[in-house]
N, CA, C and O atoms as CSV, one atom per row, in Angstrom:
chain,resi,resn,atom,element,x,y,z
A,1,MET,N,N,0.776,-1.060,-0.189
A,1,MET,CA,C,-0.087,0.046,-0.273
A,1,MET,C,C,0.665,1.470,-0.338
A,1,MET,O,O,1.893,1.522,-0.268
A,2,THR,N,N,0.189,2.159,-0.421
A,2,THR,CA,C,1.055,3.441,-0.759
A,2,THR,C,C,0.797,4.456,0.846
A,2,THR,O,O,-0.137,4.315,1.635
A,3,GLN,N,N,1.776,5.297,0.932
A,3,GLN,CA,C,1.740,5.824,2.274
A,3,GLN,C,C,0.565,6.696,2.403
A,3,GLN,O,O,0.079,6.737,3.533
A,4,ASP,N,N,-0.110,7.545,1.304
A,4,ASP,CA,C,-1.257,8.054,1.269
A,4,ASP,C,C,-2.592,6.951,1.700
A,4,ASP,O,O,-3.468,7.273,2.501
A,5,GLU,N,N,-2.545,5.852,1.121
A,5,GLU,CA,C,-3.292,5.052,1.433
A,5,GLU,C,C,-3.581,4.520,2.650
A,5,GLU,O,O,-4.680,4.191,3.098
A,6,ILE,N,N,-2.530,4.463,3.134
A,6,ILE,CA,C,-2.385,3.840,4.928
A,6,ILE,C,C,-2.974,5.313,5.672
A,6,ILE,O,O,-3.770,5.379,6.608
A,7,LYS,N,N,-2.382,6.335,5.014
A,7,LYS,CA,C,-3.205,7.748,5.926
A,7,LYS,C,C,-4.285,7.652,5.700
A,7,LYS,O,O,-4.818,8.288,6.610
A,8,LYS,N,N,-5.187,7.201,4.956
A,8,LYS,CA,C,-6.534,6.951,4.707
A,8,LYS,C,C,-7.249,6.572,5.760
A,8,LYS,O,O,-8.111,7.085,6.474
A,9,MET,N,N,-6.354,4.933,5.649
A,9,MET,CA,C,-7.387,3.949,6.583
A,9,MET,C,C,-6.995,4.236,8.048
A,9,MET,O,O,-7.561,3.715,9.009
A,10,ASP,N,N,-5.920,5.158,8.134
A,10,ASP,CA,C,-5.353,5.399,9.414
A,10,ASP,C,C,-6.541,6.658,9.960
A,10,ASP,O,O,-7.039,6.534,11.079
A,11,LYS,N,N,-6.805,7.485,9.335
A,11,LYS,CA,C,-7.914,8.316,9.533
A,11,LYS,C,C,-9.351,7.837,9.678
A,11,LYS,O,O,-10.218,8.488,10.261
A,12,LYS,N,N,-9.533,6.698,9.127
A,12,LYS,CA,C,-11.088,6.211,8.907
A,12,LYS,C,C,-10.812,5.135,10.237
A,12,LYS,O,O,-11.839,4.908,10.877
A,13,ILE,N,N,-9.665,4.499,10.696
A,13,ILE,CA,C,-9.690,3.760,12.069
A,13,ILE,C,C,-9.635,4.535,13.225
A,13,ILE,O,O,-10.069,3.924,14.202
A,14,ARG,N,N,-9.186,5.869,13.497
A,14,ARG,CA,C,-8.880,7.031,14.530
A,14,ARG,C,C,-10.522,7.504,14.688
A,14,ARG,O,O,-10.919,8.091,15.695
A,15,MET,N,N,-11.502,7.121,13.416
A,15,MET,CA,C,-12.777,7.662,13.912
A,15,MET,C,C,-13.729,6.635,15.015
A,15,MET,O,O,-14.735,6.859,15.688
A,16,VAL,N,N,-12.910,5.489,14.829
A,16,VAL,CA,C,-13.640,4.341,15.539
A,16,VAL,C,C,-13.142,4.404,16.884
A,16,VAL,O,O,-11.940,4.537,17.114
A,17,GLN,N,N,-14.370,4.277,18.150
A,17,GLN,CA,C,-14.236,4.720,19.214
A,17,GLN,C,C,-13.948,3.163,19.681
A,17,GLN,O,O,-14.789,2.303,19.420
A,18,ASP,N,N,-12.769,2.841,20.360
A,18,ASP,CA,C,-12.458,1.810,21.152
A,18,ASP,C,C,-12.247,0.928,20.224
A,18,ASP,O,O,-12.914,-0.071,20.492
A,19,PRO,N,N,-11.404,0.741,18.865
A,19,PRO,CA,C,-11.161,-0.184,17.704
A,19,PRO,C,C,-10.873,-1.459,18.264
A,19,PRO,O,O,-11.107,-2.397,17.501
A,20,PHE,N,N,-10.383,-1.782,19.509
A,20,PHE,CA,C,-9.877,-3.328,19.682
A,20,PHE,C,C,-11.244,-3.827,20.945
A,20,PHE,O,O,-11.100,-4.782,21.708
A,21,GLY,N,N,-12.393,-3.013,20.912
A,21,GLY,CA,C,-13.300,-3.376,22.036
A,21,GLY,C,C,-14.693,-3.450,21.396
A,21,GLY,O,O,-15.061,-4.386,20.687
A,22,MET,N,N,-15.231,-2.671,21.625
A,22,MET,CA,C,-16.708,-2.728,21.205
A,22,MET,C,C,-16.766,-2.391,19.539
A,22,MET,O,O,-17.587,-2.869,18.755
A,23,GLY,N,N,-15.836,-1.581,19.260
A,23,GLY,CA,C,-15.686,-1.229,17.858
A,23,GLY,C,C,-14.859,-1.949,17.136
A,23,GLY,O,O,-14.147,-1.529,16.225
A,24,PHE,N,N,-14.953,-3.208,17.589
A,24,PHE,CA,C,-13.927,-3.926,16.677
A,24,PHE,C,C,-14.467,-4.220,15.509
A,24,PHE,O,O,-13.718,-4.226,14.533
A,25,GLN,N,N,-15.779,-4.507,15.349
A,25,GLN,CA,C,-16.207,-4.655,13.974
A,25,GLN,C,C,-15.796,-3.883,12.994
A,25,GLN,O,O,-15.257,-4.310,11.973
A,26,SER,N,N,-16.107,-2.270,13.332
A,26,SER,CA,C,-15.876,-1.149,12.478
A,26,SER,C,C,-14.569,-1.471,11.983
A,26,SER,O,O,-14.331,-1.588,10.781
A,27,PHE,N,N,-13.624,-1.631,12.995
A,27,PHE,CA,C,-12.338,-1.691,12.859
A,27,PHE,C,C,-12.190,-2.897,11.595
A,27,PHE,O,O,-11.713,-2.792,10.464
A,28,TYR,N,N,-12.696,-3.856,12.173
A,28,TYR,CA,C,-12.418,-5.170,10.986
A,28,TYR,C,C,-12.850,-4.810,9.783
A,28,TYR,O,O,-12.025,-4.795,8.869
A,29,LYS,N,N,-14.014,-4.500,9.559
A,29,LYS,CA,C,-14.614,-3.848,8.355
A,29,LYS,C,C,-13.495,-2.806,7.576
A,29,LYS,O,O,-13.085,-2.997,6.431
A,30,ILE,N,N,-13.169,-1.877,8.289
A,30,ILE,CA,C,-12.079,-0.807,7.218
A,30,ILE,C,C,-11.107,-1.597,7.047
A,30,ILE,O,O,-10.487,-1.274,6.034
A,31,ILE,N,N,-10.462,-2.926,7.817
A,31,ILE,CA,C,-9.204,-3.549,7.116
A,31,ILE,C,C,-9.728,-4.665,5.769
A,31,ILE,O,O,-9.027,-4.967,4.803
A,32,SER,N,N,-10.981,-5.087,6.010
A,32,SER,CA,C,-11.368,-5.795,5.214
A,32,SER,C,C,-11.929,-5.053,3.868
A,32,SER,O,O,-12.229,-5.866,2.994
A,33,GLU,N,N,-12.105,-3.876,3.566
A,33,GLU,CA,C,-12.396,-3.059,2.775
A,33,GLU,C,C,-11.015,-2.811,2.195
A,33,GLU,O,O,-10.852,-3.278,1.068
A,34,PHE,N,N,-10.053,-2.210,2.703
A,34,PHE,CA,C,-8.883,-1.898,2.105
A,34,PHE,C,C,-8.275,-3.612,1.483
A,34,PHE,O,O,-7.777,-3.560,0.358
A,35,ALA,N,N,-8.286,-4.083,1.705
A,35,ALA,CA,C,-7.635,-5.657,1.857
A,35,ALA,C,C,-8.270,-6.102,0.470
A,35,ALA,O,O,-7.660,-6.563,-0.494
A,36,GLN,N,N,-9.638,-5.859,0.586
A,36,GLN,CA,C,-10.423,-6.242,-1.187
A,36,GLN,C,C,-10.002,-5.294,-1.769
A,36,GLN,O,O,-9.538,-5.729,-2.823
A,37,MET,N,N,-9.861,-4.087,-1.716
A,37,MET,CA,C,-9.457,-3.070,-2.541
A,37,MET,C,C,-8.194,-3.259,-3.388
A,37,MET,O,O,-8.073,-3.129,-4.606
A,38,LYS,N,N,-7.196,-3.628,-2.384
A,38,LYS,CA,C,-5.896,-4.148,-3.060
A,38,LYS,C,C,-5.697,-5.261,-3.514
A,38,LYS,O,O,-4.850,-5.561,-4.356
A,39,GLY,N,N,-6.699,-6.172,-2.828
A,39,GLY,CA,C,-6.379,-7.490,-3.634
A,39,GLY,C,C,-5.341,-8.491,-2.567
A,39,GLY,O,O,-4.593,-9.402,-2.924
A,40,LYS,N,N,-5.577,-7.993,-1.215
A,40,LYS,CA,C,-4.387,-8.872,-0.588
A,40,LYS,C,C,-5.145,-9.193,0.519
A,40,LYS,O,O,-6.275,-8.770,0.765
A,41,PRO,N,N,-4.243,-10.233,1.415
A,41,PRO,CA,C,-4.871,-10.843,2.419
A,41,PRO,C,C,-5.188,-9.444,3.712
A,41,PRO,O,O,-4.612,-8.366,3.568
A,42,LYS,N,N,-5.960,-9.639,4.668
A,42,LYS,CA,C,-6.307,-9.232,5.853
A,42,LYS,C,C,-5.013,-8.907,6.436
A,42,LYS,O,O,-4.579,-7.755,6.475
A,43,GLU,N,N,-4.429,-9.875,6.867
A,43,GLU,CA,C,-3.247,-9.790,7.624
A,43,GLU,C,C,-2.120,-9.161,7.108
A,43,GLU,O,O,-1.344,-8.597,7.879
A,44,GLU,N,N,-1.870,-9.186,5.570
A,44,GLU,CA,C,-0.894,-8.285,5.062
A,44,GLU,C,C,-0.893,-6.757,5.062
A,44,GLU,O,O,0.107,-6.039,5.072
A,45,ILE,N,N,-2.698,-6.215,5.043
A,45,ILE,CA,C,-3.072,-4.661,5.199
A,45,ILE,C,C,-2.749,-4.598,7.012
A,45,ILE,O,O,-2.024,-3.631,7.245
A,46,LEU,N,N,-2.985,-5.111,7.848
A,46,LEU,CA,C,-2.904,-5.003,8.878
A,46,LEU,C,C,-1.484,-4.616,9.446
A,46,LEU,O,O,-1.307,-3.658,10.199
A,47,ARG,N,N,-0.331,-5.603,8.930
A,47,ARG,CA,C,0.742,-5.604,8.871
A,47,ARG,C,C,1.603,-4.295,8.690
A,47,ARG,O,O,2.335,-3.673,9.460
A,48,GLN,N,N,1.217,-4.111,7.320
A,48,GLN,CA,C,1.473,-2.758,6.666
A,48,GLN,C,C,1.177,-1.712,7.541
A,48,GLN,O,O,1.957,-0.760,7.516
A,49,TYR,N,N,-0.008,-1.657,8.502
A,49,TYR,CA,C,-0.628,-0.611,9.084
A,49,TYR,C,C,0.217,-0.382,10.137
A,49,TYR,O,O,0.618,0.773,10.279
A,50,ILE,N,N,0.609,-1.301,10.975
A,50,ILE,CA,C,1.043,-1.386,11.874
A,50,ILE,C,C,2.672,-1.188,12.032
A,50,ILE,O,O,3.462,-0.752,12.870
A,51,VAL,N,N,2.691,-1.683,10.916
A,51,VAL,CA,C,4.778,-1.379,10.610
A,51,VAL,C,C,4.476,0.435,10.372
A,51,VAL,O,O,5.154,1.265,10.978
A,52,TRP,N,N,3.695,0.710,9.692
A,52,TRP,CA,C,3.540,2.525,9.557
A,52,TRP,C,C,3.293,2.875,10.667
A,52,TRP,O,O,4.323,3.248,11.229
A,53,LYS,N,N,2.265,2.957,11.391
A,53,LYS,CA,C,1.834,3.073,12.912
A,53,LYS,C,C,3.094,3.402,13.535
A,53,LYS,O,O,3.291,4.567,13.879
A,54,ALA,N,N,4.043,2.439,13.736
A,54,ALA,CA,C,5.014,2.275,14.566
A,54,ALA,C,C,6.399,3.212,14.237
A,54,ALA,O,O,7.247,3.721,14.970
A,55,ARG,N,N,6.220,3.183,12.932
A,55,ARG,CA,C,7.421,4.197,12.530
A,55,ARG,C,C,7.063,5.929,12.625
A,55,ARG,O,O,7.908,6.824,12.644
A,56,THR,N,N,5.499,6.104,12.680
A,56,THR,CA,C,5.121,7.336,13.010
A,56,THR,C,C,4.617,8.040,14.244
A,56,THR,O,O,3.853,8.984,14.444
A,57,VAL,N,N,5.553,6.977,15.231
A,57,VAL,CA,C,5.107,7.175,16.583
A,57,VAL,C,C,5.799,7.725,17.504
A,57,VAL,O,O,5.332,7.852,18.635
Protein backbone atom coordinates (compact mmCIF):
# COMPACT_ATOMS: atom_id res chain seq x y z
CA MET A 1 0.00 0.00 0.00
CA THR A 2 1.13 3.54 -0.59
CA GLN A 3 1.68 5.92 2.28
CA ASP A 4 -1.35 7.97 1.19
CA GLU A 5 -3.57 4.87 1.26
CA ILE A 6 -2.33 3.98 4.72
CA LYS A 7 -2.99 7.56 5.88
CA LYS A 8 -6.58 7.32 4.58
CA MET A 9 -7.05 4.04 6.41
CA ASP A 10 -5.53 5.51 9.58
CA LYS A 11 -7.94 8.45 9.42
CA LYS A 12 -10.90 6.04 9.22
CA ILE A 13 -9.54 3.86 12.02
CA ARG A 14 -8.98 6.86 14.31
CA MET A 15 -12.66 7.75 13.92
CA VAL A 16 -13.64 4.37 15.46
CA GLN A 17 -14.13 4.58 19.19
CA ASP A 18 -12.47 1.68 21.01
CA PRO A 19 -11.24 -0.17 17.88
CA PHE A 20 -10.09 -3.21 19.88
CA GLY A 21 -13.19 -3.38 22.08
CA MET A 22 -16.77 -2.52 21.16
CA GLY A 23 -15.64 -0.92 17.89
CA PHE A 24 -13.76 -3.99 16.66
CA GLN A 25 -16.36 -4.82 13.99
CA SER A 26 -15.92 -1.35 12.49
CA PHE A 27 -12.14 -1.70 12.64
CA TYR A 28 -12.32 -5.14 11.00
CA LYS A 29 -14.60 -3.80 8.27
CA ILE A 30 -12.12 -1.02 7.42
CA ILE A 31 -9.25 -3.52 7.20
CA SER A 32 -11.40 -5.84 5.07
CA GLU A 33 -12.40 -3.06 2.67
CA PHE A 34 -8.80 -2.02 2.09
CA ALA A 35 -7.73 -5.66 1.67
CA GLN A 36 -10.41 -6.24 -0.94
CA MET A 37 -9.55 -3.00 -2.72
CA LYS A 38 -5.85 -3.94 -2.88
CA GLY A 39 -6.42 -7.66 -3.54
CA LYS A 40 -4.28 -8.65 -0.55
CA PRO A 41 -5.00 -10.67 2.61
CA LYS A 42 -6.31 -8.75 5.62
CA GLU A 43 -3.27 -9.87 7.59
CA GLU A 44 -0.92 -8.16 5.11
CA ILE A 45 -2.91 -4.91 5.24
CA LEU A 46 -2.88 -4.99 9.05
CA ARG A 47 0.86 -5.75 9.09
CA GLN A 48 1.61 -2.80 6.80
CA TYR A 49 -0.56 -0.52 8.94
CA ILE A 50 1.15 -1.58 12.17
CA VAL A 51 4.63 -1.10 10.68
CA TRP A 52 3.67 2.34 9.36
CA LYS A 53 2.04 3.35 12.66
CA ALA A 54 5.09 2.23 14.67
CA ARG A 55 7.36 4.36 12.51
CA THR A 56 5.20 7.48 12.86
CA VAL A 57 4.95 7.38 16.66
